[in-house]
C-alpha positions in Angstrom: -9.7 -12.9 35.9 -12.1 -11.4 33.0 -15.8 -11.8 33.3 -18.0 -11.6 30.2 -21.3 -9.3 31.3 -24.3 -9.6 28.4 -26.0 -6.5 27.1 -28.9 -5.8 28.8 -30.8 -5.1 25.1 -29.2 -6.3 21.6 -26.7 -4.5 19.9 -28.4 -2.2 17.3 -26.0 -2.5 14.3 -26.5 1.0 13.4 -26.2 2.6 16.9 -23.1 0.6 17.1 -22.1 2.2 14.0 -23.5 5.7 14.7 -21.7 5.7 17.8 -18.1 4.5 16.1 -18.9 7.9 14.2 -19.4 10.0 16.5 -16.6 9.2 18.4 -14.3 9.3 15.4 -15.8 12.9 15.0 -15.2 13.7 18.6 -18.7 13.8 19.9 -20.5 12.8 23.0 -21.9 9.4 22.9 -25.8 8.9 24.3 -23.9 7.2 27.3 -21.3 10.7 27.4 -24.1 13.1 27.5 -24.0 15.6 30.3 -27.7 16.7 31.2 -27.8 20.0 33.0 -30.2 21.7 34.6 -32.1 24.9 34.0 -29.1 26.6 36.5 -26.8 25.0 33.8 -26.1 22.4 36.3 -25.0 18.8 35.9 -27.7 16.7 36.9 -27.1 13.1 38.8 -28.5 9.7 37.3 -31.0 8.3 40.1 -33.4 5.4 40.2 -37.2 5.6 41.5 -37.2 3.5 44.7 -40.9 3.3 45.2 -43.8 3.3 43.6 -44.9 2.2 40.1 -41.9 3.3 38.5 -39.6 1.3 40.6 -36.1 0.9 39.3 -36.5 3.5 36.6 -33.6 6.0 36.3 -34.1 9.3 36.1 -31.9 12.6 35.8 -32.3 15.1 38.7 -30.3 18.4 39.8 -28.4 17.8 43.2 -30.2 21.4 44.4 -33.8 19.5 43.8 -33.8 20.2 47.7 -33.7 23.8 47.6 -34.9 25.4 44.6 -34.9 23.1 41.4 -37.4 21.0 40.3 -35.3 19.4 36.9 -36.2 16.0 36.1 -36.0 13.9 33.0 -36.2 10.1 32.6 -33.2 8.6 31.4 -34.8 7.4 28.3 -36.3 10.3 27.5 -33.0 12.0 27.5 -31.5 9.2 24.6 -34.6 10.4 22.6 -34.1 13.6 22.5 -30.4 13.0 20.8 -32.4 11.1 17.9 -32.6 13.9 16.0 -29.1 14.3 16.0 -28.4 11.2 15.4 -30.3 11.2 12.2 -28.7 14.6 11.4 -25.3 12.9 11.5 -26.8 10.4 9.2 -27.7 12.6 6.6 -24.5 14.5 7.1 -22.6 11.3 6.3 -25.1 10.2 3.9 -24.3 13.5 2.0 -20.8 13.3 2.1 -20.9 9.6 1.3 -22.8 10.9 -2.2 -20.2 13.5 -2.7 -17.3 11.6 -2.3 -19.3 8.9 -4.7 -19.8 11.4 -7.2 -16.3 12.9 -7.0 -14.7 9.2 -7.7 -16.7 9.0 -10.6 -15.8 12.3 -12.5 -12.0 11.6 -11.6 -12.3 7.9 -13.0 -14.1 9.6 -16.2 -11.6 12.1 -16.1 -8.8 9.7 -16.3 -10.4 8.0 -19.2 -10.1 11.2 -20.9 -6.9 11.9 -20.0 -5.5 8.6 -21.3 -7.4 8.8 -24.1 -5.7 12.3 -25.2 -2.4 11.0 -24.2 -3.3 7.7 -26.8 -4.0 10.8 -29.4 -0.9 12.8 -28.7 1.3 9.9 -29.0 -0.2 8.7 -32.0 0.6 13.0 -33.4 3.8 12.8 -32.4 5.0 9.8 -34.3 3.3 10.9 -37.6 5.2 14.2 -36.8 8.3 12.5 -36.9 7.7 10.5 -39.6 7.1 13.8 -41.6 10.4 15.1 -40.5 12.2 11.9 -41.2 10.8 12.3 -45.1 11.4 16.1 -45.1 14.8 15.1 -43.9 15.3 12.8 -47.2 13.8 14.4 -49.2 16.6 17.3 -48.8 19.2 15.3 -49.2 17.9 13.9 -52.4 17.5 17.6 -53.2 21.0 18.0 -54.0 21.6 15.6 -56.2 19.2 17.2 -58.8 19.3 20.2 -61.5 18.3 23.8 -60.2 14.8 23.0 -61.9 14.4 20.0 -60.5 15.3 21.9 -56.6 12.7 24.0 -57.5 10.2 21.8 -57.7 11.4 19.4 -55.2 11.6 22.7 -52.9 7.9 23.3 -54.1 7.4 19.6 -53.1 8.5 19.7 -49.8 6.6 22.8 -49.0 3.4 21.7 -49.9 4.3 18.3 -47.3 4.8 20.9 -44.8 1.7 22.9 -45.2 -0.1 19.9 -45.6 1.7 18.7 -41.9 0.7 22.1 -40.4 -2.9 22.2 -41.6 -3.4 18.4 -40.4 -1.8 19.5 -36.6 -4.2 22.4 -36.7 -7.2 20.3 -37.4 -6.2 18.0 -34.6 
């Protein structure tokens, strides 16, 4: 039988997202934070059993009877991690901004590539047309007399020079 336990406080969507990010990055969540005393011994979570703070949770060192007076309220531990959360949020925002900028640059470059490919295709078609015309002119050249051939050669050469000039300018 499954029991559904309602959370003791409302779930904050930002906090849930931050916990998800921390888990994804392999960082400890607030519930997984180890609180260590001044001797680097993991502190135990305890609860006040009397007085005005009855029921309030705190961390205390297991050596508190001997020589360690380490004490920290559980809620204060969560608040010390807020700066870490804000730092992570800032890093995440920075990475998302960079990603957005790179995607925009990629789109611009893809559009430039398409435009250049279209221009290349147009120039290749024009070049092929000029080749076809020069072949036709060469074929017709054999039909003419020597004087006409020289004139035709000069004409073909001028077309070739014109085609080269056009290609160099583009």
